[in-house]
C-alpha positions in Angstrom: 10.8 -26.4 42.5 7.6 -26.3 40.7 8.3 -28.2 37.7 9.0 -31.5 40.2 11.9 -33.3 41.2 12.3 -35.1 38.0 12.6 -32.2 35.4 14.6 -31.1 37.6 17.0 -34.0 38.5 16.9 -34.2 34.4 17.8 -30.9 33.4 20.9 -30.7 36.5 22.5 -33.4 35.2 22.2 -32.1 31.3 23.4 -28.4 32.7 26.6 -30.7 34.4 26.8 -32.4 30.6 26.8 -29.2 28.7 29.2 -28.0 31.1 31.2 -30.7 30.3 30.8 -30.2 26.6 31.8 -26.7 26.0 34.6 -27.2 27.7 36.2 -30.2 24.9 34.5 -28.0 22.1 36.9 -25.6 23.1 39.5 -28.1 23.4 39.1 -30.0 20.3 39.4 -27.3 18.1 42.6 -25.7 19.8 43.9 -29.2 19.9 43.3 -29.4 16.0 45.0 -26.2 15.2 47.9 -26.6 17.5 49.1 -29.6 15.9 47.7 -29.0 12.4 47.3 -25.1 12.0 44.8 -25.8 9.5 40.6 -25.0 9.7 40.2 -28.1 7.3 41.5 -30.7 9.5 39.2 -29.2 11.9 36.3 -29.4 9.4 37.2 -33.1 8.4 36.8 -33.8 11.9 33.8 -32.3 12.2 31.9 -33.2 9.4 32.1 -36.8 9.6 30.7 -36.3 13.0 27.9 -34.2 12.2 27.2 -36.2 9.1 26.5 -39.3 11.2 25.2 -37.7 14.1 22.2 -36.1 11.6 21.1 -39.0 9.6 21.3 -41.7 12.8 19.2 -39.0 15.0 16.1 -39.9 12.5 16.7 -43.7 12.7 16.3 -43.0 16.9 13.7 -41.4 16.9 10.9 -44.6 16.6 13.0 -46.3 19.7 12.3 -42.9 21.5 8.7 -43.9 20.9 9.1 -47.3 21.9 11.6 -47.8 25.0 11.6 -45.4 28.0 13.0 -42.3 27.6 14.9 -42.1 30.5 17.1 -45.6 29.7 18.0 -44.4 26.5 19.3 -41.1 27.6 21.3 -43.0 30.4 22.4 -45.5 27.2 23.6 -42.0 25.3 25.7 -40.4 28.6 27.5 -43.9 29.6 28.4 -44.5 25.7 29.4 -40.8 25.1 31.4 -40.5 28.8 33.6 -42.9 27.5 35.1 -42.0 23.9 34.9 -38.8 25.5 37.7 -40.3 28.0 39.6 -42.3 24.7 39.9 -38.6 23.1 41.4 -37.6 26.7 43.7 -40.4 26.7 45.4 -39.6 23.4 45.5 -36.0 24.7 47.2 -37.1 27.8 49.1 -39.3 25.8 49.9 -37.1 23.2 49.2 -39.1 20.3 47.1 -37.2 17.7 46.1 -39.2 14.8 43.4 -38.1 12.6 42.1 -41.2 11.2 41.5 -42.1 14.9 40.5 -39.0 16.3 37.3 -38.9 13.5 36.8 -42.5 14.2 35.9 -41.6 18.5 34.0 -38.4 17.3 32.3 -40.3 15.3 31.1 -42.4 17.9 30.7 -40.1 19.9 28.0 -38.6 17.7 26.1 -42.1 18.2 25.4 -41.6 21.5 24.4 -37.9 20.6 21.8 -39.1 18.1 20.2 -41.3 20.9 20.1 -37.9 23.2 19.1 -36.1 20.7 16.0 -38.6 19.6 14.6 -38.2 23.5 15.9 -34.6 24.8 13.1 -32.5 23.8 10.4 -35.2 23.6 10.9 -36.6 27.5 10.8 -33.1 29.4 6.0 -33.3 28.5 6.5 -36.8 30.5 8.3 -34.7 33.2 5.7 -32.3 33.9 1.8 -32.1 33.7 1.0 -30.3 30.1 -0.1 -26.2 31.7 3.6 -26.5 33.4 5.0 -27.7 29.7 6.0 -23.9 28.6 7.6 -22.5 31.6 9.5 -26.1 31.0 10.4 -25.4 28.0 12.0 -21.7 29.1 13.6 -23.0 32.0 15.8 -25.5 29.2 16.4 -22.8 27.2 17.9 -20.7 30.3 19.6 -23.7 32.2 21.2 -24.5 28.3 22.5 -21.9 28.7 23.8 -21.2 31.9 25.5 -24.4 31.5 27.2 -22.3 28.1 28.3 -19.7 30.0 29.9 -21.7 33.2 31.4 -24.1 30.2 32.6 -21.3 27.8 34.2 -20.3 31.0 35.6 -23.0 32.5 36.4 -24.6 28.9 39.1 -21.7 27.9 40.7 -21.3 31.3 41.0 -24.9 32.0 42.3 -25.1 28.8 44.3 -22.6 29.5 46.0 -23.6 33.1 45.5 -27.6 32.4 45.8 -28.2 29.2 43.5 -30.1 26.4 43.7 -32.5 28.3 42.2 -31.8 31.5 39.0 -30.2 29.1 38.0 -33.7 28.0 38.4 -35.6 31.0 36.0 -32.7 32.8 33.4 -33.7 30.1 33.6 -37.6 30.4 33.2 -37.0 34.2 30.0 -34.8 33.7 28.6 -37.4 31.5 29.0 -39.7 34.7 27.6 -37.1 36.4 24.1 -36.5 34.2 24.0 -40.3 34.3 23.6 -41.1 38.2 21.2 -37.6 37.8 19.3 -39.4 35.0 18.6 -42.7 37.1 16.8 -41.0 40.1 14.1 -40.3 37.5 11.4 -41.6 38.6 8.0 -40.8 35.9 7.0 -43.5 33.9 8.8 -42.0 30.5 7.9 -45.1 28.4 6.2 -43.5 25.4 1.9 -43.7 24.8 2.0 -46.5 21.6 -0.2 -45.4 19.3 -3.9 -48.0 18.5 -2.4 -48.5 14.9 1.1 -49.8 16.3 2.4 -53.2 15.2 2.6 -56.0 17.1 5.1 -58.0 14.8 9.2 -58.5 15.4 10.4 -55.1 17.2 12.7 -54.6 13.3 9.6 -54.2 11.6 7.8 -52.0 14.0 10.4 -49.5 14.2 10.6 -49.4 11.0 6.6 -49.0 10.6 6.9 -46.7 13.4 9.9 -44.8 11.3 8.2 -44.7 8.2 4.8 -43.5 9.8 7.0 -40.7 11.1 7.9 -39.6 7.8 4.2 -40.1 6.1 2.8 -37.5 8.7 6.3 -34.8 8.5 4.8 -34.4 4.6 0.9 -34.3 5.5 1.9 -31.6 7.7 3.1 -29.4 5.5 3.9 -25.9 8.0 6.0 -28.4 9.6 7.7 -29.6 6.4 8.5 -26.3 5.4 9.9 -25.0 8.2 11.9 -28.1 8.0 13.3 -26.6 4.9 13.9 -22.9 5.7 15.3 -24.7 9.0 18.2 -26.3 6.2 18.8 -23.4 4.3 19.3 -21.7 7.5 21.8 -24.5 9.2 23.9 -25.1 6.2 24.7 -21.1 6.1 25.6 -21.1 10.0 27.1 -24.4 10.3 30.9 -23.3 9.5 30.9 -20.5 12.6 32.2 -23.8 14.8 35.2 -23.9 12.3 35.4 -20.0 12.3 35.0 -19.4 15.5 39.1 -20.9 16.3 40.6 -19.7 13.8 39.4 -15.6 14.5 40.5 -16.0 18.0 43.9 -18.3 17.2 45.4 -17.4 14.4 43.2 -14.2 13.3 43.6 -12.0 16.4 46.1 -14.7 17.7 44.3 -14.6 21.2 44.4 -17.1 24.1 42.1 -20.2 24.7 40.7 -18.3 27.1 38.9 -15.9 25.3 37.1 -18.6 22.8 35.8 -19.2 26.2 34.8 -16.1 26.5 33.3 -15.9 22.8 30.7 -19.2 23.8 29.5 -17.8 27.1 28.8 -14.4 25.4 26.2 -16.6 23.5 25.3 -18.7 26.2 24.8 -15.3 28.4 23.1 -13.6 25.1 20.4 -17.1 25.5 19.8 -16.1 29.0 18.5 -12.7 28.3 16.6 -13.9 26.2 14.6 -16.5 27.6 14.1 -14.4 30.5 12.5 -11.8 28.4 10.6 -13.8 25.8 7.5 -13.3 28.4 7.3 -9.4 27.8 8.4 -10.1 24.3 4.9 -12.0 23.7 3.1 -9.8 25.3 3.9 -6.5 23.3 5.1 -8.2 19.9 3.3 -10.8 17.7 5.4 -14.4 18.1 5.7 -14.9 14.2 7.3 -11.8 14.3 9.4 -12.1 17.7 11.1 -15.6 15.8 11.8 -13.9 12.4 13.5 -10.8 14.5 15.5 -13.1 16.6 17.2 -14.7 13.8 17.6 -11.3 11.6 19.3 -10.6 15.1 21.6 -13.4 14.5 22.4 -12.7 11.1 23.6 -9.2 11.8 25.9 -10.7 15.3 27.5 -13.1 12.4 28.3 -10.6 9.9 29.8 -7.6 12.2 31.8 -10.3 13.9 34.9 -10.2 11.6 34.7 -5.4 11.1 34.5 -4.9 14.8 37.7 -3.5 16.5 39.1 -4.4 19.4 38.6 -7.2 22.0 35.5 -6.1 23.7 32.7 -5.9 21.0 33.2 -9.4 19.1 31.8 -10.7 22.7 29.0 -8.0 22.1 28.1 -9.4 18.4 27.7 -12.5 20.2 25.7 -11.5 22.8 23.5 -10.0 20.3 23.7 -13.9 18.6 23.0 -15.4 21.6 19.4 -13.3 22.7 18.4 -13.5 18.7 18.7 -17.8 18.7 17.1 -17.7 22.1 14.2 -15.7 21.4 13.7 -17.4 18.1 13.6 -21.1 19.3 12.1 -20.9 22.8 8.1 -20.1 21.2 9.5 -22.7 18.2 10.3 -25.7 21.0 7.4 -24.7 23.3 4.7 -24.7 20.1 6.3 -27.9 19.0 6.1 -29.6 21.9 2.6 -28.4 22.0 1.0 -29.2 18.6 2.7 -32.6 18.6 0.9 -35.9 20.5 3.4 -37.8 22.6 3.2 -41.0 20.3 4.5 -38.9 17.4 6.8 -36.5 19.5 10.2 -38.4 18.6 9.8 -39.4 15.1 8.7 -35.6 14.1 11.2 -34.1 16.4 14.2 -35.7 15.4 12.7 -36.0 11.9 12.5 -32.4 11.4 16.5 -32.2 13.1 17.2 -34.9 9.9 15.9 -32.4 7.3 16.8 -29.3 9.2 20.7 -30.5 9.9 21.0 -32.9 6.6 23.3 -29.8 4.6 24.8 -28.6 7.8 27.9 -31.6 7.3 28.3 -29.5 4.4 28.3 -26.2 5.3 31.5 -27.2 8.1 33.2 -29.3 5.0 33.2 -25.5 3.2 34.3 -24.0 5.7 38.1 -24.5 5.6 38.5 -24.1 1.7 35.9 -20.7 2.0 38.6 -18.9 4.9 41.3 -20.0 2.1 40.1 -18.8 -0.7 37.9 -16.0 0.5 39.3 -14.9 3.8 37.8 -15.3 7.4 36.1 -11.7 7.1 34.1 -11.6 3.6 33.3 -15.4 5.1 31.7 -14.1 8.1 29.9 -11.4 6.0 28.7 -13.5 3.8 27.3 -15.4 6.1 25.6 -12.3 8.5 24.1 -11.2 4.7 22.7 -14.7 3.9 21.3 -15.3 7.5 19.3 -12.0 6.9 18.2 -12.1 4.1 16.6 -16.0 4.7 15.0 -14.9 8.2 11.7 -12.9 7.0 11.2 -16.2 4.3 9.6 -17.7 6.7 6.6 -15.5 6.7 5.9 -17.2 3.3 5.5 -20.5 5.0 2.0 -21.7 5.2 -0.1 -21.1 8.1 3.5 -20.2 10.1 1.7 -16.8 11.5 -1.3 -18.0 12.5 0.6 -20.9 14.3 3.0 -19.0 16.4 -0.1 -16.5 17.1 -2.3 -19.1 18.7 -2.6 -20.0 22.4 -1.5 -22.9 24.3 -5.0 -24.3 23.6 -5.2 -23.7 20.2 -1.6 -24.9 19.1 -3.0 -28.1 21.2 -5.3 -28.9 18.2 -3.8 -26.6 15.9 -2.1 -29.6 13.7 -5.1 -31.9 13.9 -7.3 -29.0 12.2 -5.6 -27.9 9.8 -4.4 -31.4 8.7 -7.0 -33.7 9.4 -5.8 -37.7 9.4 -2.5 -36.8 9.6 -1.3 -38.5 12.4 -1.8 -42.1 11.7 0.5 -45.2 12.0 -0.8 -46.1 8.5 
């Protein structure tokens, strides 16, 4: 409990929610393919919700820098629980209506946008600055543990109790997460910058958002990292459509195997989170980030070519390991480097830029599978990811930033981009 009661309450709640989400993700893909047999229809459900969540996340960023972040997490959990329950009702009534499913999934994404705007920025308010690196590492490991449990639970629940049972479990998980968050005692009201306008809330919100955008354009390191992330997420986004097609249609395997694949990714993420400290003692952090992303490309590219049921699980383990050793140092450094009163805005605007092309990738997934086939599509994604990853070394100050000590990281952006953090 060294990280404190509030941190573990928050993470316990989100662990339960992650398990529920993993269940409903498997259930949604299986239900759509079972009813339509079409990867394009799955893209039609996933892409609009992803687009809405990406658009709303930066708009919600200033809210996360003005209102108590605990309350925003509560609102998002309750909101998502309601619409997950609505989808569960459709399943239990055996009422498959594609337009209505798209609408419900879009509303679910609205709650996700609210949560995304504060999920990272609330952590530094729950732990001391010295504990933040450990808290970020634990966060990655806890999320991965939820993914392992959720993948196993989701696959088994869909296999044994059907799609409706998985959605119902997810709805209940949001309620449990809200209850855990409600017991947090820490003051999660953000520190308001001295230049904050005192006029109407709407004007203040718009001013904060504009200040966040201007700040990111001044921070060339973060801006270029966001652009490279945009390209990578465009390349990777079809995977959410490809995996269910691989399991259900290409290999004719049951839902539990799709859950096992997702659990393997999460298990790899746990291994990566546990090993990152050891790796950083012998390898420069900038190289670890790039190596991790290259491993993601190798795992995806090899997924369609490996025989037997066991080897795809190994590929997914490699993908999860690569994601983890890349994300843990990046998340920690970003949380340390950005001041509290800008953290939600910068985080959400970076997420927006990084993910803005992803809905297009999801929308193209179905047509790509139909036109080129599943295995060539996986190979193309893997090669593109492997080629893009070393491009990070070309980002100005990339290596210097990730080689910095925690104390140096806290002042890195203000030292290299003087005057960047101001609400002008």
